[in-house]
N, C-alpha and C positions, 0 to 999 in steps of 0.2 A: 638518486633514490628514484630513480620510475622505472623499474619492471626491477623488485623485488621476491627474492624465493617466500612463500609462507607456508603454513599449518596447519590445519582445519582439526576442528576435534569438538565432537559429539556435546553438546552440555544441556542439562532442562531446570527450568523455574518453576517454581508455583504459583497460580497465577488463580485466585478464587478458592483454594482448593481441588483444581486441577492443572496437572502436570501437562509444560510445556515443553514443546522439545527445539531446539536451536542448534544452530551453527558456529561455534569462536574462531572467525580466519584473524591468521596473527601474522602481522612478517616480520619473516628472520632478521637479527644484526639491528633489532627496533628498539628500544630499553625507551617503558613507559608510551605508547604508542597511544595516539587521540586511536576514537572508537567510534564511529559509527556504525547504526545501531535502521537496522533492517526490516518489513514484510512486506504485506503484498497486497493485489488487491481484490478490485470487488470476485467470492468464491475462490478465489488461486492460492497456490501453496506456494511453501519459497523456493521449490525447485521450480518450478517455469519458471525459469527464462531467470532470475536473480541473480543462480552462484557468478553467472558470467563477470555483473555489475561488482557483487564483491570481492572475486577474481582479482579485480580492475583496481579497488582499491588497495585490498591488499598489498598489490608489486608495489605501489603509491605510497609504500609506509603505513598507513594507516588499519590498524585490528575492524574485523565487522563481526557481528552480531547480527545473527539474521535467524529470523523465526516464525512457525506454524502460529495460529493465532488457534486458540481453543478449539476444539470439533474441529479440526482440516490436517491434512498430513501426518504427523506421525507426534502430533498434539494429543495427547486423548479427549475423552469427550464423547457425551450425547446432544441434542440428535445431530448426524456426523451434518458437514457444510454449511452450520448454521451462522448468520452472516447478521452482524448485529453491533453494528457503530458505539454503541456503550459499551458494551464487551469488549469488543476492540480495542476500544481507551482504554481500557483495565488493564489491559492485556500490556497495550505500550508501557503502561503505568509498572506495573510485574514485571518488564522486562528489564526497563531502567535503572528498576534497584535493583535486579542482577547482576548488569551488570555493574553500577556502583559497587560492588561483592569483589569483582572480579581483582586477582593480584596482578604486576602488571602491566597496571591501564592506565590510563591515565582522564581517568574519571571529566575530569575538570576542563581537560576537552572534547563534548562531546556532540558529533553531529548527527540530523534525523534524516533515511530516507522514505522517501517515500512515493507510490504512484497509482491514480485509480482512485480506490474509493483512499485508500494508503495514503496518498498525493493528503489529500483533505486530511485523517487520521492526523499528519505531521504538522499540521497548521494549528490542528489545537490542542495536541500536546506540546508545542512547542510557547505556547501562550499559556500555559499552565503550570508549563517546567522553566524557570530563572535559568535552572545550569546547560540549555540546552544552548552548544554556541555558533551553532548554523542548520541550517535545514534547504533537505534540496526536497524538491514537489514537484513531477512530471503527471501531464495531463491530469490536472488533479478534480475530484469528487469535494465544488464547495458549496454545493446547494439545489440540495433536491426537490425544493419548488422549480427551479427554471430548469430543473433535468427529468423533471416531467414533462415538462411541458416545450423541450427541445426533443424532446424525443417521439411526441404524441400523445395526444386525451387517450382516443383509442386508447394506446399502450397503454396507461396510464390507470383507465378502465378496469379493462383485465389483471391489470397487473394487483388493483387491491381487489379485488371479488377474489381470485386467487388466495388474496394474503388473507381474508375475511377466513374464508373456509380451512384455510391453518389455524387460527385462532381456535375458532370450534373444536376442531381436533384437539391440538394442545389440551383446550381447558372441559373437553368430557376425557379427556389419556386417551386419546387412542392418537393410534400411528401418524403420524407428520404427512401432512400434503405436501408435495413437492413436485416443484419445475425445473424446468429448466434450466439451469445459469446462463446458458448462451444458446445460441437457436441459428439457423434462419429468419430469412425474412417469410418465409409464408406458415412459418409455427411461431408459437408464443414463447419464447424464455425470456426470460428479462433485462437481456437481452439480447437484442435482434432485428439492430439495421445490418446492411448488406455486408460493412466491416467486421460483425463479428465473428462466425462461424470461422472463419479463415484464417483473422488475430489471434482469433486467442489461443485455438486450435494449434498456431505455430509454435506454441513457448511454451502447450505441452508436451512432457519428454513422450518418445514413445512406447517402453514399459513404468505405467502409474498404473496404481487401484485408484485414483480420482473416478468421482462421479461425477458424469455430470447433470446435478436432480440437487439446491437444497431449498429446506421448506421455505415453506413459499409467503409466510413472518414477515421476512427480511423485510418486502417491499414497504410497509408503513410502517415502521422507524425510520427507512431510511428517506422518506419522503421529510421527515421533516428533521432531516438533519442539514445542517448550515456553515459547515465550519470557515462563510463566506463572515459570519457574526463575529469570529474570532478572532479575525487576522488582523486587529488593531493593538492587542495585545503580543504578537510577536514581535518581540524586539529583538533578539538576533538577523543575524545578515540570512536572506535568502534567497533564494535562485526558484524561479519560479518555467517551467517549461509547458508551453502551450500547442493545441494542435491545433493548424486554422482548419482544419480536414473533419476535426473530430465529429462524429456523430453523435454522441452520449455527451458531452459535454460543450455546455451555450458559452462559446467564451471571448462573452460579454462579463461574465459571472468570474474567469478567472481572471480576465484584468480584473473589473472592480476587486475586487476579494489583495490581489494587489496592491494597488494602486492605498489600500489598508495599514500597509504592511511599511515600518519604518525604515529597514535598511532592507531592499529588491531589487532583481535581475531578475527582468519578469525578455523571454525570449517566447517568442515568436515562431513555429518553426507550419513551412508547410503538406500538412503530414496529418493523419484521421486517426481515433484513437491505439493506435495499437500497433505502426507503424516501425514508434521509434524504440522497440525489445528486438529487434532485431535486424539483421544486412546492416548495408553504410546508416542510414542513423542509428543506430545502436554502438556505432562505431565512431558516429559522431559526439552526440550527445553524453556520453560517457565519457570521452575526455574532457568536453564541458563543466562536467561536475565534481568529475575526479582534480579536475586543477581548482576548481569555487573550491571544495571540498578540504584541499588541499592546504590553502592556501589562505581559511580562515579556520583551519585547526593546527597551522606553522607543523604541517609535517612533512 
C-alpha cells in the first residue's frame, strides 16, 4: 500500500462563524482509513507546497484533511492574512471537530502534521486533545522569546513598533498597518534572514493571489506564544524534525521542547528553515514522515 490512487474533494467547515476551506484526500480501495490533519506555517496558504505532502500520505493509505486558516487562501475572513496563534489554534479545534464528523474515516486513528508556525500548533493541539494518535512537527516554532533573541533584538524592536502601530489603527477603526511577511535582509519583513525570501518564495505557486503582507499586530501575540510550555502534555508519539542551520528557530529550544515529550523521535537535519520543503530534502524527509505516520496510525 505504498502507491495507492487517491481522490481530492473540496470541503468547508465553520470556525467561530467563519467559513474555512479544506481539501480532503481519500486513498482509493481503503475502507475506513486513518486521517492526517494538516495546515501551513506563518502567513502561508495550504497550496504552498503542502499538496505534495498530502499526496504522499494518501498514497500510503491515509486520508488527509488539509485546510486554510480563517483570513487565508480560500477561507473567508477579514483582514486578510491575519496571523494569530490563538485564532489558528481555534481553527485547528474546529478542523478536528469537522474531521470527526466525516463518514468513512477512522477518526480513532488521527495524526496531526505541522511545519514552522503550525509545527508549534500541533504540539499545543495534541496536548489539549487526547484523541490525537501521533504528530509530525517539522522545523517547529516553539518559543516566541527565544525566536526574538535568535533573529536579533533590532529586528524584534522594529517588529514591536510596527505591531503597536497596527494595534493603534485597529482600536481607532482604521485599515490595518501591514508589513511584509517575508523579505530580503535589507528590507524589514517579519521573516528577513538571508534564507527567507528565496526559501519562502520557492513554495509559493506561480499563479497566486496571495499578497506578501500581514497586519503587524501578529508579532505582539507571537512573542508570547510558547508551545514548549505544552510539550509535557503531548502523550502520543511525536516526530520532530529540526534544522541545524535554521536562521529563524533556535535549535536548542526545539531540543528542549522534544525532551519534554513522552514518546518522541527527534531528527537533526543539516538544513535551513526552508530547505525541507523542496528537492532532495523534501524527498528524504517526507518518506520518514510517511513511514512514521503509517506505523503509528497503522495504515
